[in-house]
Structure formats: C-alpha cells, structure tokens
C-alpha positions, -999 to +999 in steps of 0.1 A: -713+395-108-678+404-120-664+436-104-635+452-124-618+478-102-645+475-076-652+454-044-683+442-028-700+467-004-730+447+008-746+460+039-724+453+069-697+436+048-661+446+057-635+454+030-603+471+024-597+500-001-560+503-007-544+537-015-516+542-040-479+538-030-476+563-002-513+571+003-537+560+030-557+528+029-591+522+045-610+495+063-646+500+053-681+486+060-705+483+031-738+502+032-756+480+007-764+506-019-783+487-046-779+514-072-742+507-072-749+469-072-736+469-036-701+478-049-675+504-043-642+514-058-611+493-052-587+523-047-581+557-062-576+549-099-551+566-122-551+602-134-525+593-160-512+563-179-482+543-168-464+556-199-471+592-191-460+588-155-427+573-166-421+602-189-432+629-165-416+618-132-380+609-122-365+586-096-359+617-075-396+626-076-404+590-065-379+592-036-395+625-024-431+613-028-425+581-009-400+592+017-422+580+046-428+546+031-404+516+029-407+506-008-388+503-040-375+536-053-361+529-087-370+536-124-390+503-127-417+516-103-420+553-113-454+544-129-467+538-094-457+572-081-485+587-059-491+616-082-502+592-110-533+584-090-564+603-080-566+618-045-579+589-023-597+613+001-617+627-028-625+592-040-637+582-005-658+613-001-674+605-035-685+571-023-696+579+012-731+566+002-715+532-006-692+525+024-685+537+059-649+542+068-641+522+099-603+527+101-578+548+082-544+531+077-511+549+072-487+533+047-455+520+062-445+494+036-455+490+000-445+459-020-445+461-058-433+429-077 
C-alpha cells in the first residue's frame, strides 16, 4: 500500500506525527482501524497554498509565530508559517479512533532545507 500524507497505524505500532513549524508533534501508537487501512494522517495538512501564505504573511509574522522555536525566520520559509496549517490538536482529535497519543512533544528546533 502507498500512503500519501499518511503513516501506518497498525495495532500496537509506534509512529510520529509531526506538527508544523512551531506546533506540537506526537508519538503515537496505532489502534489498527481497518476502515482507515490501518493508517493515520502524517501531520496537520495545509489550510492554504504555499503561494497564498507567501502573499498573506510577512517575515515579521513568521518571527512572532515561531518566537519559541529555533528555526529559519526569513522570506524563503514564510510558506511554512504555522498559520498556513490546520490546528494539530483538532487533527489529532479527529483521528482518535486511529491512534493513541503516547507522548506530546514541544518544538524546540525546526530544520527546513
């Protein structure tokens, strides 16, 4: 099976669901939900395109949104601003029948090539 934007969530299998730049990430254990092909999301997913994010937000917005994270804060990464992504807590709540959250991780460093 090919999983695009998803990871395996077989019963008992551990995985990581990364948050966006500046958001939480999660260590999870799969629940083996066959209706989802034993899969879950691989992160929050975007609420807007990269192009729209670059037009809508500034470097100053990026600096404020990622003040607590060591990461690039320049025009080349504005498309990764946290506000361009869905709320990770809502995403995790929506897939509570797919995975169990074992640990919640706080972003400290985010590397974008």
